[in-house]
C-alpha positions as CSV (number, residue, x, y, z in Angstrom):
1,M,-27.1,-20.8,-27.1
2,T,-27.0,-17.8,-24.7
3,R,-24.1,-16.5,-22.8
4,D,-24.6,-15.9,-19.1
5,A,-24.4,-12.3,-18.1
6,P,-21.3,-11.3,-16.1
7,A,-21.8,-11.4,-12.3
8,P,-22.4,-7.9,-10.8
9,P,-19.5,-6.4,-8.8
10,P,-19.6,-7.2,-5.1
11,T,-21.3,-4.7,-2.9
12,P,-18.9,-2.3,-1.1
13,L,-18.6,-2.5,2.6
14,L,-18.9,0.6,4.9
15,L,-17.1,1.0,8.2
16,T,-18.1,4.0,10.4
17,A,-16.6,5.7,13.5
18,A,-18.2,8.0,16.0
19,C,-15.6,10.7,15.3
20,G,-16.9,11.0,11.7
21,V,-14.3,8.9,9.9
22,R,-15.8,6.4,7.4
23,A,-14.0,3.7,5.3
24,T,-15.4,2.0,2.3
25,L,-14.0,-1.4,1.1
26,D,-14.5,-3.2,-2.2
27,P,-14.0,-7.0,-2.1
28,F,-12.4,-6.7,-5.6
29,G,-8.8,-6.7,-4.7
30,A,-9.6,-6.3,-1.0
31,R,-9.2,-2.6,-1.6
32,L,-9.9,0.5,0.4
33,T,-11.8,2.7,-2.1
34,R,-12.7,5.6,0.1
35,V,-11.9,7.2,3.5
36,D,-13.8,10.3,4.7
37,A,-12.4,12.3,7.5
38,P,-13.3,15.7,9.1
39,D,-11.0,18.7,9.0
40,R,-10.4,21.1,11.9
41,D,-13.8,22.8,11.2
42,G,-15.7,19.5,11.1
43,R,-16.1,19.4,7.4
44,V,-15.9,15.8,6.2
45,A,-14.3,15.0,2.9
46,R,-12.6,12.2,1.0
47,V,-8.9,11.7,1.9
48,V,-7.9,8.7,-0.4
49,L,-8.0,8.3,-4.1
50,G,-10.6,5.8,-5.6
51,F,-13.9,5.4,-7.3
52,D,-17.3,5.1,-5.7
53,D,-18.7,3.0,-8.5
54,P,-17.4,-0.6,-8.3
55,A,-17.6,-0.9,-12.1
56,A,-15.3,2.1,-12.5
57,T,-12.9,0.4,-10.0
58,R,-12.8,-2.7,-12.2
59,A,-12.5,-0.7,-15.4
60,E,-9.4,1.1,-14.1
61,A,-7.8,-2.0,-12.7
62,L,-8.4,-4.4,-15.7
63,P,-6.6,-5.7,-17.6
64,D,-3.2,-4.3,-16.6
65,G,-3.7,-3.5,-12.9
66,G,-4.0,0.2,-13.4
67,A,-2.6,2.2,-10.5
68,Y,-3.5,-0.4,-7.8
69,L,-5.8,2.2,-6.2
70,G,-6.3,1.1,-2.6
71,A,-5.7,-2.5,-3.5
72,T,-4.2,-5.3,-1.5
73,C,-1.1,-6.4,-3.5
74,G,0.4,-9.8,-3.3
75,R,1.5,-12.6,-3.1
76,V,4.7,-10.5,-3.0
77,A,4.2,-6.8,-3.4
78,N,6.7,-4.5,-5.1
79,R,9.3,-5.7,-7.5
80,I,11.0,-9.1,-7.9
81,A,14.1,-8.8,-10.1
82,G,14.1,-11.1,-13.2
83,A,10.6,-12.4,-12.2
84,A,12.2,-15.4,-10.4
85,F,13.8,-16.6,-7.2
86,V,15.5,-19.6,-5.8
87,L,14.1,-21.4,-2.8
88,D,15.7,-24.5,-1.3
89,G,17.8,-24.9,-4.4
90,V,14.8,-24.8,-6.8
91,R,14.4,-21.9,-9.2
92,Y,10.8,-20.6,-9.5
93,P,10.1,-18.5,-12.7
94,L,7.2,-16.1,-12.1
95,A,4.8,-14.3,-14.3
96,A,6.4,-11.1,-15.4
97,N,4.4,-7.9,-15.7
98,E,6.9,-5.1,-15.7
99,G,9.4,-5.8,-18.4
100,A,11.5,-8.8,-17.3
101,N,10.5,-8.2,-13.6
102,Q,7.4,-9.0,-11.6
103,R,5.5,-6.2,-9.9
104,H,2.9,-6.5,-7.1
105,G,2.4,-10.3,-7.5
106,G,2.1,-10.6,-11.3
107,P,-0.4,-9.9,-14.0
108,L,-3.2,-11.6,-12.0
109,G,-2.2,-10.6,-8.5
110,F,-4.4,-10.4,-5.4
111,D,-5.5,-6.9,-6.5
112,R,-7.5,-8.3,-9.4
113,V,-9.5,-11.1,-7.8
114,D,-12.8,-11.0,-5.8
115,W,-12.1,-11.8,-2.2
116,A,-14.8,-13.6,-0.2
117,V,-16.6,-11.6,2.5
118,V,-16.2,-13.6,5.7
119,E,-17.5,-10.9,8.1
120,A,-19.1,-7.6,7.4
121,G,-20.1,-5.3,10.4
122,P,-20.3,-1.6,11.0
123,A,-16.8,-1.4,12.4
124,R,-15.0,-4.6,11.2
125,A,-14.8,-6.6,7.9
126,V,-12.9,-9.7,7.1
127,L,-12.1,-10.7,3.5
128,R,-10.5,-14.0,2.4
129,H,-8.6,-15.3,-0.7
130,H,-7.3,-18.7,-1.6
131,S,-4.2,-18.6,-3.9
132,R,-3.6,-21.9,-5.6
133,D,-0.2,-23.7,-5.7
134,G,1.6,-22.2,-8.7
135,D,-0.4,-19.0,-8.8
136,Q,1.7,-16.5,-10.9
137,G,4.6,-19.0,-10.4
138,F,4.7,-19.0,-6.6
139,P,5.0,-22.3,-4.8
140,G,2.4,-23.4,-2.2
141,A,-1.3,-22.8,-1.9
142,L,-1.8,-19.7,0.2
143,D,-4.8,-18.9,2.3
144,V,-5.0,-15.1,3.2
145,D,-7.3,-13.1,5.4
146,A,-7.5,-9.3,5.3
147,T,-9.1,-7.8,8.4
148,F,-10.1,-4.1,8.5
149,T,-11.2,-2.6,11.8
150,L,-12.2,1.0,12.4
151,S,-12.2,2.4,16.0
152,D,-14.5,5.2,17.2
153,A,-11.3,7.3,17.6
154,G,-10.8,7.1,13.8
155,E,-8.0,4.5,13.7
156,L,-8.2,2.1,10.8
157,A,-6.3,-1.2,11.4
158,V,-5.4,-3.4,8.4
159,V,-4.2,-6.9,9.4
160,Y,-3.1,-9.5,6.9
161,T,-2.6,-13.2,7.9
162,A,-1.6,-16.1,5.7
163,T,-0.6,-19.8,5.8
164,T,1.0,-21.9,3.1
165,T,1.2,-25.6,2.1
166,R,4.8,-25.3,0.8
167,P,7.7,-23.0,1.4
168,T,7.0,-19.7,-0.4
169,H,7.5,-15.9,-0.1
170,V,4.8,-13.5,1.1
171,N,4.7,-9.7,1.3
172,L,1.2,-8.2,1.4
173,V,0.7,-4.4,1.0
174,S,-2.2,-2.0,1.1
175,H,-1.6,0.3,-1.8
176,V,-3.6,3.4,-0.7
177,Y,-3.1,6.9,-2.1
178,F,-3.6,9.6,0.5
179,N,-4.6,13.2,-0.1
180,L,-5.6,14.9,3.1
181,S,-6.7,18.1,1.5
182,G,-10.2,16.8,0.8
183,T,-10.4,19.0,-2.2
184,G,-8.2,17.2,-4.8
185,G,-5.0,18.9,-6.1
186,T,-1.6,17.5,-5.4
187,I,0.3,16.4,-2.3
188,A,2.8,19.3,-2.7
189,D,1.3,21.2,0.3
190,H,1.4,18.1,2.6
191,R,4.1,17.6,5.2
192,L,5.6,14.2,6.0
193,R,7.9,12.8,8.7
194,V,9.2,9.2,8.7
195,D,11.3,7.5,11.3
196,A,13.9,6.0,9.0
197,D,17.7,6.5,9.0
198,R,18.2,4.6,5.7
199,F,16.6,4.0,2.3
200,L,17.0,1.7,-0.6
201,P,18.1,3.5,-3.8
202,V,16.5,2.4,-7.1
203,D,17.7,1.9,-10.6
204,A,15.8,2.8,-13.8
205,A,13.7,-0.3,-13.4
206,Q,12.8,0.7,-9.8
207,L,14.7,-2.2,-8.4
208,P,16.4,-1.7,-5.1
209,G,20.1,-1.4,-4.3
210,A,22.0,-1.7,-0.9
211,P,20.8,0.6,1.9
212,R,22.1,4.2,2.0
213,A,21.9,6.8,4.8
214,V,19.1,9.3,4.3
215,A,21.3,12.1,5.8
216,G,22.1,14.7,3.2
217,T,19.4,13.5,0.8
218,P,15.9,14.7,0.0
219,L,14.6,11.5,1.6
220,D,15.8,12.6,5.0
221,L,12.3,12.9,6.5
222,R,13.3,12.5,10.1
223,R,12.0,16.0,10.6
224,A,8.7,17.0,8.9
225,R,9.1,18.6,5.5
226,R,6.8,19.7,2.7
227,L,6.4,17.3,-0.1
228,D,6.9,20.0,-2.8
229,A,10.6,19.7,-1.9
230,L,10.6,16.1,-3.1
231,L,8.5,16.7,-6.1
232,A,10.7,19.6,-7.4
233,S,14.0,18.0,-6.5
234,D,16.6,17.5,-9.1
235,D,18.3,14.7,-7.0
236,P,19.1,11.8,-9.4
237,Q,17.2,9.3,-7.2
238,L,14.1,11.4,-7.1
239,R,14.2,12.1,-10.8
240,L,14.5,8.3,-11.5
241,A,11.4,7.9,-9.3
242,R,9.4,10.9,-10.4
243,G,9.4,12.4,-6.9
244,G,9.9,9.3,-4.9
245,N,9.3,5.5,-5.2
246,H,11.6,4.3,-2.5
247,N,11.6,1.8,0.4
248,L,12.4,3.7,3.7
249,C,14.2,1.3,6.1
250,L,12.2,1.9,9.2
251,N,13.8,2.2,12.6
252,G,12.7,0.0,15.5
253,A,10.7,-3.2,15.5
254,G,7.3,-4.4,16.4
255,L,4.1,-2.3,16.1
256,R,5.2,1.4,16.4
257,A,4.4,4.7,14.9
258,V,6.7,5.4,12.0
259,A,5.1,8.0,9.8
260,W,3.2,11.3,10.3
261,L,1.4,13.0,7.4
262,D,-0.4,16.3,7.7
263,H,-2.1,19.0,5.6
264,P,-1.7,22.4,7.4
265,A,-4.5,24.1,5.5
266,S,-7.2,21.7,6.5
267,G,-5.7,20.5,9.8
268,R,-6.1,16.9,8.9
269,T,-3.4,14.5,10.1
270,M,-2.6,10.9,9.8
271,T,-0.3,8.7,11.9
272,L,0.8,5.4,10.5
273,A,2.0,2.6,12.8
274,T,3.2,-0.8,11.6
275,D,5.1,-3.9,12.5
276,Q,6.8,-4.1,9.1
277,P,10.5,-3.2,8.5
278,G,9.9,-1.0,5.4
279,L,7.7,1.8,4.1
280,Q,7.4,2.4,0.4
281,L,7.1,6.1,-0.3
282,Y,5.5,6.5,-3.7
283,A,4.8,10.1,-4.8
284,A,2.5,8.8,-7.6
285,G,4.6,10.2,-10.4
286,W,3.2,7.7,-12.8
287,L,-0.5,8.3,-12.1
288,G,-2.7,9.2,-15.1
289,G,-6.2,9.0,-16.4
290,A,-8.7,9.9,-13.7
291,F,-6.0,11.1,-11.4
292,A,-3.1,13.4,-12.3
293,P,0.5,12.7,-11.2
294,H,1.1,13.4,-7.5
295,A,-2.6,13.5,-6.8
296,G,-1.9,11.2,-3.8
297,L,0.9,9.8,-1.7
298,C,1.3,6.0,-1.1
299,L,2.8,5.0,2.2
300,E,3.0,1.2,1.9
301,A,4.1,-0.7,5.0
302,Q,6.0,-3.7,3.7
303,A,9.0,-6.0,3.7
304,W,11.9,-4.7,1.7
305,P,11.5,-5.1,-2.1
306,D,13.0,-8.1,-3.9
307,A,13.9,-9.6,-0.5
308,C,13.4,-13.1,-2.0
309,N,16.5,-12.5,-4.0
310,R,18.4,-10.5,-1.4
311,P,19.6,-12.6,1.6
312,D,20.9,-9.4,3.2
313,F,17.3,-8.0,3.4
314,P,14.8,-9.0,6.1
315,A,13.3,-12.4,5.1
316,T,9.9,-12.9,3.4
317,R,10.0,-16.7,3.5
318,L,6.9,-18.5,4.9
319,D,7.0,-22.2,5.7
320,P,4.1,-24.7,6.3
321,G,3.1,-24.5,10.0
322,Q,4.0,-20.8,10.2
323,R,1.6,-17.9,10.1
324,Y,2.4,-14.7,8.2
325,R,1.0,-11.6,9.9
326,S,1.4,-7.9,9.2
327,E,-0.4,-5.0,10.9
328,T,-0.7,-1.4,9.9
329,R,-2.8,1.2,11.7
330,L,-3.9,4.5,10.2
331,R,-5.0,7.1,12.8
332,F,-6.9,10.1,11.2
333,G,-7.1,13.2,13.3
334,V,-7.0,17.0,13.3
335,A,-4.6,19.6,14.6
336,P,-5.4,23.2,15.8
337,R,-4.8,26.0,13.3
338,D,-1.5,27.1,14.9
339,A,-0.1,23.6,15.5
340,L,1.1,22.6,12.0
341,G,3.0,25.8,11.1
């Protein structure tokens, strides 16, 4: 009796823009594996962490999830305390994968499945996944679409939509690591500004507490600051998070620009707009293997972590007949040599 050979990895999808920005998608985990963008002198280089070889992507992600490089995380991204929640009086135990807690949807989350390619064009791709009732412990069958659209101006839109057959919780996140230098190294020489007056402190398990004001803390990013200040900080919160692993409680509502990242040496810039209430700032202090700690910066538009156990947080509940939708836009650009200081 012969064993069938494993199916080959799905073919990556390429989106291109007239301005020179290119984005590569892998249906495995609906992940963004590569973005190329020009610097102020027109030199195009990679600005997100990832692998060009789909087999290498799988090898890094399996069996424990790896670093979630560029992946779509769900059904509920970030942490769920105690790997359980109560919904309508029923307790749902979940598959734990970070000690007693669940992280990024569990040991077989959306980052570790092959999504179906529904549409594949030069500027737009749609990927789809069906999550069965009870998947990783979550109630309700969930149908999810991930739509990636790249404009000729260099703006990449990521839109997630989902429907459910039973009441459940949903928080989908694109776990991309940015490094605008185009030459590797760390994010220490990048600058970041975020429109957030509050953040969620974390404990040693990276579980969130009640919101605190950013004023007087290293996480006060309301004015642009170099990231080396965060990476070198001896602030207890940043030491717990190895340079940052915090939800920033975004100001405003609806689709709006909330974060600005730039790399003065190359002139590359990125503006992030979202309709979500939170932005996870992860300085990649736990990276290892092919990428060193702090080789990239995650800016994950999201609902607040552990919201399914925190009635004081913005809700993540989704009921039958409702449609979950989240939108994040990443605009890549360049600034003149004297504009970034």
